N, C-alpha and C positions, 0 to 999 in steps of 0.2 A: 334779170329781175326775178326774184322768187315768186312762185305761184301760190296764190291763196289756198287753193285746194290741197297742195302738198303740205303746207304749214298746218292746215286744219287736221288733215289725216295723221301726220306725224305727231302733232300735239295730242290729239284724241287717243290714239293707240298707245303712245308712249306713256301718257299720264294715266291711262287705264291700268297699265301694268304697275306703274309706281304706286298708284292709289290702292290697288289690290294688295300689294306688298305692305303698304303702310297700314291699311285697315286690318291686316293680319295681327297687328299688335292688339287691336280691339277684340278680334275674334278669339285669340288664345290667352295672352297674359292680361287682357284688359280688366277683368274682375279683380285680379290681384293688385294691379296698378291703382285702380280706383279705391280699393281699401287702404292702400298705402298713402295716397296723396290726393284722393278725390278725382273728380272729372278733370280738373285743371292739369294734374300730372299726366293723366291719360292723353288729353288733347296735346299737351306739350311733347310727349313722346311720339305721337302720330305726326305732328308738324315737323319734328326733327327728322323723322324717317322720310317724309316728303322731300325735305331740303337735301338730305344726303343722297337719296336715290335719283332725284330728278336729273341731275347733271349727266348721268350716264346715258340716259335715253333721249333727253330733250335738248342737249347742247347744240345740235345742228340747227335748231330753230333760230339761234342767235349768231350762227356762224362760228361757234367755238365755245369751249368750256368756260374760259374766263369771262367772256362777254355775256354768256348765259347766267353765270352765278352772280355777276355784278348787278344784273337787272332782276333776276328771279328771286334771290334770297330776300332783299328788302321788300320787294313787292308781295311775296308770299307772307312775310311776317305781318305787313300792314293788312293784307287781306284777312289773315287769320285773326288778328286783333279786332278788326271791324266785325267779322262774323261772330266771334265770341261775345263781343259787347252786345250785339243785337240778340244773340241767342240767350245769354244769361240775363240781359236787361229786359227783353220783351217776352222771350220764351215762345213756345208754340210755332205755328205756321208763319205768323207775322214776323217773328224774329228770324226764322230761317229764310223767308223770302227777302226781307229787307237786308239781312246780312249777305245773302248771295248777290243781290243787285249792287249794293254799295261797295261790298268787298271786291266784286269784279270790276267796278268802275275805277276803284283805287289801283287795282292790279294793272289794268289797262293803262292808266295814266303813268304809273311808274315805269312800266316796261316800254310803252310806245314813245315816251318822251313828250316833247311839246306838241300839242295838237290844238287846232282852233276849237273853241267851245262847242260849236255845232258838231264837229267830227268826234270830239271826246264824248259828248252825250249820246250821239247815235251809235258809235262803236261800243261805248260802255253799256248801252242798253242791249245790244246784240250779245256782247260777252256775258252780261248778266243772265240773259235768256238761255244761252248755251249752258252756262253753269247750272242754272236752276232746273233746266230740262233733265240733265244728268242726275243732279242731286235728288229731285223728286221722283224720278223713275226708280232710282235706287231705294228711296224711302218706301215707295209703293211695293216694290219687290220684296223688301224685308218685312215691313210691318203688316201689309195687307195680304201677302201671299205666303211667304215661307214661315214666318213666325206663327201664324195660326196653325199651319201644318205641324210645326214643332210642338205646339201646345197640345194638339190632338194626339200626337204620338206619345207625348209624356203622359197624357191621361190614360192611354191604353197600355202603359207600362213599358213602352219601347224607349227606354231612356237613352240608349246609344244612338238610335235613329233621331231622337229629338235633339240631342246635342250636335249631331252632324248637320241637321237642318239649320240650327241656330248659327253655327259657324259659317255655313254656306250663305246664309242670309246676309251676314255682315260682309263677307267677301264680295258678294254680288252687288251690294250697295256700293262698296268701294270701287268696283269695276265701272259701274254706270256713272257714278259721280266723277270718276277720273275721265271718262269719255267727254262729259260736258265741260269740266274744268280744263281739260287738255285742249279742247277745241277753242275755248276762250283764250288760252295761252297762245295757241297757234295764231289766232287773229291778232293778238297784241304784238307778238314778235314779227309777224308779217308786216304789220303797219310800221313797226320800228325800222325794219330793213328797207322798206320802199321809201320811207321818209328820210333815211340817213343820207 
């Protein structure tokens, strides 16, 4: 029987790397993509990177590549749609919190399969909390720590340093978000494997 700790660790570390790679789209060509097609195009490119890169590092969670992609791709698409609906519909922290919780619940349900309602709600809440812990730690690191330093550097005429800080801020958000989302994925795939 697979161990929960192993699934949480593999999911968290693997998705941290995948997320950092995916957020690099935001860090470098993000402004150009936004000008070309708005936030929707930027988010779509990032989501595509998540789906393309995830199988390489996270397939062992499901016991193999096909099993992983059959569960992950539809679950991640649904999670992304729910998160975007909450973000674009409600905006601000409420949209982010609700999108993370509801998206994680949907992700868990599609990956883990049939669960009793009490298990679904309990595990969904845990997955949502893991997701949101990573997401909001990344948000804090970027918005409250690194971006103010970048703004200060820009104000002092250190444009290259300001640019490097802004890029690092986005990548760190990606890494921390990936840790949380990956732990939630590890939980979902662990539940799927012990229930199968």
